[in-house]
Structures are given as C-alpha cells and as structure tokens.
C-alpha positions as CSV (number, residue, x, y, z in Angstrom):
1,X,-27.6,-41.6,-13.6
2,X,-31.2,-42.9,-13.5
3,X,-31.7,-46.5,-12.4
4,X,-34.3,-49.1,-13.4
5,X,-36.7,-50.8,-11.0
6,X,-39.9,-52.8,-10.7
7,X,-42.7,-52.3,-8.2
8,X,-45.9,-54.3,-7.6
9,X,-48.9,-52.1,-7.4
10,X,-52.5,-53.2,-6.6
11,X,-53.0,-54.1,-10.3
12,X,-49.7,-54.3,-12.1
13,X,-46.0,-55.1,-12.0
14,X,-44.6,-51.7,-13.2
15,X,-41.2,-51.1,-14.6
16,X,-39.9,-47.5,-14.0
17,X,-36.8,-45.4,-14.1
18,X,-35.8,-43.3,-11.2
19,X,-33.4,-40.4,-10.5
20,X,-33.0,-38.0,-7.7
21,X,-33.1,-38.1,-3.9
22,X,-36.1,-39.3,-1.9
23,X,-37.4,-36.4,0.2
24,X,-37.2,-33.9,-2.6
25,X,-40.4,-32.9,-4.4
26,X,-41.5,-35.9,-6.5
27,X,-42.1,-35.7,-10.2
28,X,-43.9,-38.3,-12.3
29,X,-43.2,-38.5,-16.0
30,X,-45.8,-40.3,-18.1
31,X,-44.9,-41.3,-21.7
32,X,-47.2,-41.8,-24.7
33,X,-47.7,-44.0,-27.8
34,X,-45.8,-45.8,-29.2
35,X,-43.0,-45.4,-26.6
36,X,-42.0,-46.3,-23.1
37,X,-40.2,-44.5,-20.2
38,X,-37.0,-44.3,-22.3
39,X,-38.5,-41.3,-24.1
40,X,-37.7,-39.2,-20.9
41,X,-34.0,-40.0,-20.9
42,X,-33.1,-36.4,-21.5
43,X,-35.3,-35.2,-18.6
44,X,-34.8,-37.7,-15.8
45,X,-31.3,-37.0,-14.8
46,X,-31.6,-33.2,-15.4
47,X,-34.7,-33.0,-13.2
48,X,-33.2,-35.5,-10.8
49,X,-30.7,-32.8,-9.8
50,X,-33.4,-31.0,-7.9
51,X,-36.4,-33.5,-7.7
52,X,-37.3,-37.1,-6.9
53,X,-38.1,-38.2,-10.5
54,X,-40.1,-41.3,-11.6
55,X,-40.8,-42.4,-15.1
56,X,-42.9,-45.6,-15.4
57,X,-43.8,-47.7,-18.4
58,X,-47.5,-47.4,-18.8
59,X,-49.8,-50.4,-18.9
60,X,-49.2,-52.5,-22.0
61,X,-45.9,-50.8,-22.9
62,X,-42.2,-51.4,-22.2
63,X,-41.6,-53.9,-19.4
64,X,-44.7,-53.2,-17.4
65,X,-47.5,-55.9,-17.3
66,X,-49.8,-56.2,-20.3
67,X,-53.1,-57.8,-19.1
68,X,-55.5,-58.3,-22.0
69,X,-58.5,-56.5,-20.6
70,X,-60.6,-53.6,-21.9
71,X,-58.8,-50.3,-21.2
72,X,-60.5,-47.1,-19.9
73,X,-59.2,-43.7,-18.9
74,X,-60.4,-44.5,-15.4
75,X,-58.2,-47.6,-15.3
76,X,-55.2,-45.7,-16.7
77,X,-55.6,-42.9,-14.2
78,X,-56.0,-45.4,-11.3
79,X,-52.7,-47.0,-12.5
80,X,-50.9,-43.8,-11.7
81,X,-52.5,-43.4,-8.2
82,X,-51.7,-47.0,-7.4
83,X,-48.1,-46.4,-8.5
84,X,-47.8,-43.6,-6.0
85,X,-49.4,-45.7,-3.3
86,X,-46.9,-48.6,-4.0
87,X,-44.0,-46.2,-3.7
88,X,-45.4,-44.4,-0.6
89,X,-45.6,-41.0,-2.5
90,X,-48.4,-38.7,-1.2
91,X,-48.2,-36.1,-3.9
92,X,-46.2,-35.3,-7.0
93,X,-45.8,-32.9,-9.9
94,X,-47.2,-34.7,-12.9
95,X,-46.0,-34.5,-16.5
96,X,-47.5,-36.3,-19.5
97,X,-46.8,-36.4,-23.3
98,X,-49.1,-37.7,-26.0
99,X,-51.2,-40.5,-24.4
100,X,-49.3,-39.8,-21.2
101,X,-51.0,-36.4,-21.2
102,X,-54.4,-37.9,-21.7
103,X,-53.7,-40.2,-18.7
104,X,-52.2,-37.3,-16.6
105,X,-55.2,-35.1,-17.3
106,X,-57.6,-37.7,-16.0
107,X,-55.5,-38.5,-13.0
108,X,-55.1,-34.9,-12.0
109,X,-58.7,-33.8,-12.6
110,X,-60.0,-36.7,-10.5
111,X,-57.2,-36.7,-7.8
112,X,-56.0,-33.1,-7.4
113,X,-54.8,-33.8,-3.9
114,X,-52.2,-36.3,-5.3
115,X,-51.1,-34.3,-8.3
116,X,-50.3,-30.7,-7.3
117,X,-48.9,-29.4,-10.5
118,X,-49.7,-30.6,-14.0
119,X,-47.6,-30.2,-17.2
120,X,-49.1,-31.4,-20.5
121,X,-46.8,-31.7,-23.5
122,X,-48.3,-31.9,-27.0
123,X,-51.4,-33.8,-25.9
124,X,-55.1,-33.5,-25.2
125,X,-57.5,-32.9,-22.3
126,X,-61.1,-33.9,-23.2
127,X,-61.4,-33.1,-27.0
128,X,-59.9,-35.1,-29.9
129,X,-58.8,-32.9,-32.8
130,X,-59.6,-33.7,-36.4
131,X,-55.9,-33.2,-37.1
132,X,-55.3,-36.6,-35.5
133,X,-57.1,-38.8,-38.1
134,X,-55.7,-41.9,-36.5
135,X,-58.3,-41.5,-33.8
136,X,-60.9,-42.6,-36.3
137,X,-58.8,-45.3,-37.9
138,X,-58.1,-47.2,-34.6
139,X,-61.9,-47.8,-34.2
140,X,-62.0,-49.7,-37.5
141,X,-62.3,-53.5,-37.1
142,X,-60.4,-55.5,-38.1
143,X,-58.4,-53.0,-40.1
144,X,-56.4,-51.5,-37.2
145,X,-56.0,-55.0,-35.5
146,X,-54.5,-56.5,-38.7
147,X,-52.1,-53.6,-39.3
148,X,-49.7,-54.1,-36.4
149,X,-48.6,-57.7,-37.0
150,X,-47.8,-56.7,-40.6
151,X,-46.3,-53.2,-40.1
152,X,-45.3,-52.6,-36.5
153,X,-41.5,-52.6,-37.0
154,X,-41.6,-50.5,-40.2
155,X,-44.0,-48.1,-38.5
156,X,-41.5,-47.5,-35.6
157,X,-38.7,-47.1,-38.1
158,X,-40.8,-44.7,-40.2
159,X,-41.6,-42.5,-37.1
160,X,-38.1,-42.6,-35.5
161,X,-35.7,-43.2,-38.4
162,X,-37.6,-41.5,-41.2
163,X,-37.8,-44.6,-43.3
164,X,-40.6,-45.0,-45.8
165,X,-43.2,-47.5,-44.8
166,X,-44.7,-50.0,-47.3
167,X,-48.2,-49.5,-45.9
168,X,-50.6,-47.4,-47.9
169,X,-52.1,-44.0,-47.0
170,X,-55.8,-43.6,-46.0
171,X,-58.0,-45.5,-46.1
172,X,-55.6,-48.3,-45.4
173,X,-53.7,-46.4,-42.7
174,X,-53.5,-42.9,-41.3
175,X,-49.7,-42.8,-41.1
176,X,-48.2,-40.5,-43.7
177,X,-45.6,-38.6,-41.6
178,X,-42.9,-38.6,-44.2
179,X,-45.2,-37.0,-46.8
180,X,-47.2,-34.8,-44.4
181,X,-47.0,-31.1,-45.4
182,X,-48.4,-29.8,-42.1
183,X,-46.1,-27.4,-40.3
184,X,-45.4,-29.7,-37.4
185,X,-44.3,-32.5,-39.8
186,X,-42.1,-30.1,-41.7
187,X,-40.2,-29.4,-38.5
188,X,-40.0,-33.1,-37.7
189,X,-36.6,-34.6,-38.7
190,X,-35.9,-38.0,-37.1
191,X,-32.3,-38.1,-38.4
192,X,-31.4,-35.2,-36.1
193,X,-33.1,-36.7,-33.0
194,X,-32.9,-40.5,-32.8
195,X,-29.8,-42.7,-33.0
196,X,-29.8,-46.2,-34.3
197,X,-29.7,-47.4,-30.7
198,X,-32.8,-45.3,-29.9
199,X,-34.7,-46.7,-32.9
200,X,-33.6,-50.3,-32.0
201,X,-34.9,-49.8,-28.5
202,X,-38.3,-48.7,-29.6
203,X,-38.6,-51.5,-32.1
204,X,-37.7,-54.1,-29.3
205,X,-40.2,-52.6,-26.9
206,X,-43.1,-52.3,-29.3
207,X,-42.7,-55.5,-31.5
208,X,-45.0,-57.8,-29.5
209,X,-48.6,-58.6,-29.8
210,X,-49.4,-57.6,-26.2
211,X,-48.3,-54.0,-27.0
212,X,-50.2,-54.0,-30.3
213,X,-53.3,-55.1,-28.4
214,X,-52.9,-52.2,-26.0
215,X,-52.2,-49.7,-28.8
216,X,-55.6,-50.6,-30.3
217,X,-57.4,-50.9,-27.0
218,X,-56.3,-47.4,-25.8
219,X,-57.7,-45.6,-28.9
220,X,-60.7,-47.9,-29.5
221,X,-62.2,-48.1,-26.0
222,X,-60.6,-45.5,-23.8
223,X,-61.6,-42.6,-26.2
224,X,-65.3,-42.9,-26.7
225,X,-66.2,-40.3,-29.3
226,X,-69.1,-37.9,-28.7
227,X,-70.4,-35.0,-30.7
228,X,-71.1,-31.8,-28.8
229,X,-74.3,-30.2,-30.0
230,X,-75.2,-26.5,-29.8
231,X,-77.5,-27.1,-26.9
232,X,-74.6,-28.6,-24.8
233,X,-75.8,-32.2,-25.1
234,X,-73.5,-35.0,-26.1
235,X,-74.2,-37.7,-28.8
236,X,-72.2,-40.9,-28.4
237,X,-70.9,-42.4,-31.6
238,X,-70.4,-46.2,-31.6
239,X,-67.1,-47.5,-33.0
240,X,-68.8,-48.8,-36.2
241,X,-70.3,-45.3,-36.7
242,X,-66.8,-43.7,-36.3
243,X,-65.5,-46.3,-38.8
244,X,-68.1,-45.1,-41.3
245,X,-66.8,-41.5,-40.8
246,X,-63.3,-42.8,-41.5
247,X,-64.4,-44.4,-44.7
248,X,-66.0,-41.2,-45.8
249,X,-63.0,-39.1,-44.8
250,X,-65.2,-37.0,-42.4
251,X,-63.4,-35.6,-39.4
252,X,-64.5,-33.1,-36.8
253,X,-63.8,-32.3,-33.1
254,X,-64.9,-35.1,-30.8
255,X,-65.3,-35.0,-27.1
256,X,-64.1,-38.2,-25.5
257,X,-64.5,-37.2,-21.9
258,X,-68.1,-35.8,-21.5
259,X,-68.0,-36.8,-17.8
260,X,-65.1,-34.3,-17.3
261,X,-66.4,-31.5,-19.5
262,X,-67.4,-29.2,-16.6
263,X,-64.5,-30.1,-14.3
264,X,-61.6,-27.7,-13.5
265,X,-58.1,-28.4,-12.2
266,X,-57.3,-25.4,-10.0
267,X,-53.6,-26.1,-9.3
268,X,-50.9,-24.6,-11.6
269,X,-51.0,-26.1,-15.1
270,X,-48.7,-25.9,-18.0
271,X,-49.3,-26.7,-21.7
272,X,-46.2,-27.0,-23.9
273,X,-47.2,-27.5,-27.5
274,X,-45.6,-28.0,-30.9
275,X,-46.9,-26.9,-34.4
276,X,-47.9,-30.6,-34.8
277,X,-51.1,-29.9,-32.9
278,X,-51.3,-26.2,-32.9
279,X,-49.9,-24.9,-36.3
280,X,-49.8,-21.2,-35.2
281,X,-49.3,-19.2,-32.0
282,X,-51.9,-20.3,-29.5
283,X,-54.8,-18.1,-28.6
284,X,-58.4,-18.9,-27.6
285,X,-60.1,-19.0,-31.0
286,X,-63.2,-21.1,-30.9
287,X,-61.2,-24.2,-31.8
288,X,-62.8,-26.8,-29.5
289,X,-59.5,-28.6,-28.9
290,X,-57.4,-25.6,-28.2
291,X,-60.0,-23.9,-26.1
292,X,-60.3,-27.0,-23.9
293,X,-57.1,-26.1,-22.1
294,X,-58.3,-22.8,-20.6
295,X,-61.6,-24.4,-20.0
296,X,-60.2,-27.0,-17.6
297,X,-57.2,-25.0,-16.2
298,X,-58.0,-21.6,-14.6
299,X,-54.3,-21.3,-13.6
300,X,-52.7,-22.1,-17.0
301,X,-49.4,-21.2,-18.6
302,X,-48.9,-21.8,-22.3
303,X,-45.5,-22.2,-24.0
304,X,-44.5,-23.4,-27.5
305,X,-41.7,-25.5,-29.0
306,X,-40.5,-25.3,-32.6
307,X,-40.2,-29.0,-33.3
308,X,-42.2,-32.0,-34.1
309,X,-44.6,-33.9,-31.9
310,X,-42.0,-35.7,-29.7
311,X,-41.0,-32.5,-27.9
312,X,-39.0,-34.0,-25.0
313,X,-36.7,-35.8,-27.4
314,X,-36.7,-33.4,-30.3
315,X,-36.1,-30.3,-28.2
316,X,-34.9,-31.5,-24.7
317,X,-33.3,-28.1,-23.9
318,X,-36.6,-26.3,-24.4
319,X,-38.5,-29.0,-22.5
320,X,-36.1,-29.0,-19.5
321,X,-36.1,-25.2,-19.4
322,X,-39.8,-24.9,-19.4
323,X,-40.4,-27.7,-16.9
324,X,-37.8,-26.3,-14.6
325,X,-39.3,-22.8,-14.7
326,X,-42.8,-24.2,-14.1
327,X,-41.8,-26.4,-11.2
328,X,-39.8,-23.6,-9.6
329,X,-42.8,-21.1,-10.1
330,X,-40.8,-18.9,-12.4
331,X,-43.6,-19.0,-14.9
C-alpha cells in the first residue's frame, strides 16, 4: 500500500505518495489539472511491485505549498528537480498526465540526465491545440478569475460525477463536457470511473482560493501563446490579444514553448493518447500539435487508449500495461 509523506525542497513543502522499495529504479508520476496525486491511485501500488514510485502534489494543488507568485514552466520543471534532490534521487523514469505532462516535458528536455525515460499521457509538448479552447479562456481577465469562486465545486462535480453545471457555455466558460459531441467526450463516462468518495476528494482538494489562483496562473502565464509563421519566426500574443481571439471564437495552433522548439529528448519516450486530443489513429499529418511529438522525440513509441481524457483513472488496466511494457523495454 502506498504511504503519504511530506518533504521540504529548496522552494516548497511537498506532499507526495510513495510505494515500492528504495534501490529499485525510481518512477515519478506527475498529475494534472484539476487533480492531485490521488489520480495515480491505480498505478502507484501496481508499479510499486517493481519500482520505487513517487507521486507528488504539484505546486498549488493538493497538500503541497501554494505560494502566490507568478508561475512559469521553468519554475514547475525546477520543482521536479528539487523534489529529486530533496529525496536523494539521482535519476528517475518520468510520467506526466495533462499539466503533469507539460511539466514533465520541460523537466526532461532541460534535464535529460535526471529523467532517463519519459511517458506522456494525453498531454502536450510545446504546442497548444485549438481543441483545448480553455487555453484561450484562462487568459481572459477578470472572467477566468471570477469563475472559480462561483463554480469550482460544480465544475469538479461536472467533470468527475457527470452533473450538469449551472455555468454557461462560451463565451462565459469553455466547459461543456456533458454536451460535447467530440469522440473523446463520447467515450467519457464519469459514472463508470469515479466513486462518490473520489469526487468528494477532488472537491475537498480543489475548493480553495489558493488552488484557484494556481489554476489561472498556470494557464495564463506559464503558457505564453506564440504564432508560428511560415518563415519559422514566432509572434508573441499578449494575454489581452488572446482574450480578443476568445471573444471572436478564433482558435488556432499556438506554440507556448518557442525556446524549446528545436530541442530533442533523445532517451526513450512514450506518448499514450486518447481520442479526447487525437480523434483518430495517430499518424504524422501536418497537425502542428500531433507532429510536435516526433519532432521532440527521436526515440518515440505511440499507443492509444479508448477512453476519455483522464486515462490513468478511466482505463487503469491499459495505462499500467503500457507503462509496464515501456519501463521494461518491451516496447
């Protein structure tokens, strides 16, 4: 059984879950929005049978510190390195889902000596997809800031219990999961995945103004949108400019990591995706988002899961199977 701990890093007091035996190959699991390390409950003990597994709450979420400062991808990646340093871990296999994948990509691309395998689950590398219209909405002030005090609890209950939120569709909010006709949403059925206790846990962990602050901060400032022009140059779009695009319902691929555009992670990499982000079988196709994966990962494996976005919880059997095969070099 996994156990809960705290560790003081150079910047934060971090809450984390642990399973496995010290001395085995270490694995670091990084969760996304709007969750905490609890989302890895189906993986920690399974992987812990063979690995030394750690699942921290990221900055601003769960029981980890929530300092009210501007958040950048550099800070979030450094948090992971400092976590390893505090625990005396030289190198790990790194897994990230959703925002955890954004963080994991940055940590691995900048510190490949510390992260020797990288598994990304339904997430991004350096390009934001127009399918994720919430990326534009979060940059709207004060709209996104005012949403959470009013709707945080019902948002969590809509996502994980399938309840209908009282908040409106765009332009008021981007959240329309219960009415979304996209293939990934059609496969998403919260009543088959999350129990009442699961939903109550996520409500308890997210229903606080410090986590709402970080929810906005991550999207608003850690993902600076840039247009990629045909000549290879990048055009930065200010948050007010992005908010104008939201108001006009204009969405396109955006590069949020131009500084990493030409970087490659040469260790083994895995991309496990759902139809939520890639609605058909993956193949390089000229889609800037999808093609970013082979761009950054010369040693890439790609696998799919037939479920909604929260793959580790919605299809834990598939997740554990693919991660186990990847770590053991069977794929």
